[in-house]
N, C-alpha and C positions, 0 to 999 in steps of 0.2 A: 605638051603640060606635066605631064609628069618628072620633067626634067627641070622645069622653075621650082616644085614643090620640092625636091632634092637639095637644091642651092639655097631656099630659104629655108629651108629645113637644117641644112648646113649653119648657115650665118646665125641662126634661133640658137643650135649647137653651140658655137662657136662665143657668144654670148653670153651664154649660160656656163662656161666654162669658164671664159675668162672674165666675167665680172660674180662670179659665186663660187664655184669649183674651184678653181687656184686659188684667191683669196682665202678660203676657207683651209686647202691646203700649206698655207705658208703664214697663218693663224697658228695652227697645228706645229709646222718647223720652229718657229719662233717662240713657241710654247717650250717644244723641247730643248731648245737651246738655253731658256732661263733656267726651266729645272736642272738643266747639265750644270749652269753654272753655279747653282746655290748646292746642290749636290758635290761638285768638285773643290768650293773653299770653305763646304761644309758651317755656313754661317748659322744658322741655327744651334749647330752644336757649338761651336767657339762662343756665342753668346750664352749658353748654359754654362760653361766652363771656361766664364772668364777668367775668375781668378783659382782655379786650378794652379797647382804646382807645375815648373817647366818642365815638361818629359815625365811628371809622376817624381820628378827628384825632390826627395824630402828627407831631413834627420828626424831620426828617433831623440826624444829625451832622455837623458841619462838617468839611470834609478836610483844614483846616491843624489847629495845636494851639491851641488857648483853651482854657484851663481854664472861663474865664467864659461863654465858651459851652457848650461840655458840658454844664457845670452848669444853666446856663438851658434846654439843650433837655433834660434828664436831669428836672429839675424840671417842666417844663412835660408829657411824655411820661408821669411817675407821676401828675399831677394828672390829666390824661385819662384815664387808666385808674382813678383813685379817683372821679372823677364817674361815667363807664363802671360800676364797681362798685356804687354807692349805687345808681343807676337801677334799674339790673337787679334787686338786693336788694329795691327798694320795689317794683317790679313783680312779683318772683317771691311776696313776702309776700303782695300784693293775690292774686295767682293763686289762692295755697292758700285765701285766705279766700273768694273765688269758688267755688273747688271745696268748698268745704266747704259753704256754702250751697245750693249745688245737689245735692250727698250730702244734707243735712240737709231740704230743701224735696221731694227726689223721695223720699223713704223715707217721709216724711209723706204724700203725695200716694198712695203706693202703698199704704200702712196703711190710710191712710182709704179709698181703694177698697173694700177688701176689706174692712173691719169696717162699710160705709154699710150695709148690706143688716139688721142686726144691731143697729147704732146709730136705723135709722128703727123695728124694728120695738120698740124699748123704746122711744122717743119715744111713741109711737103706746099703748102699753100701761100705762104709766105712770098715766096721770089716772085708767085705770080699775084700779086698783089690782096694779098691776105681774103679770107672769104666772104 
């Protein structure tokens, strides 16, 4: 009699682990991947500094009045900001694609984990005419 209770307890423990414990753990891992990708690509920081000069390259304006020097400095600073914005936009787009990939793969992994016993039972019973 004691042997039967232990087996039932093991099944209940497996059921709780498979359908509650492990999905919670997988969600925690999934969350860590999402946080890592946001930190790795620094998407919030890239958005906050979108139009900052590229690598902080900027030229100072001359102290004396010269229209060609002012225009040259303005154009150089303008292109530095444009190059910075283009690079940051490319990284933000790449970050969005990686984040979407992580979300999609995480959802598929968690869903397949939860459905795995049912898929296994179906694969075993299909050759024998189904359930």
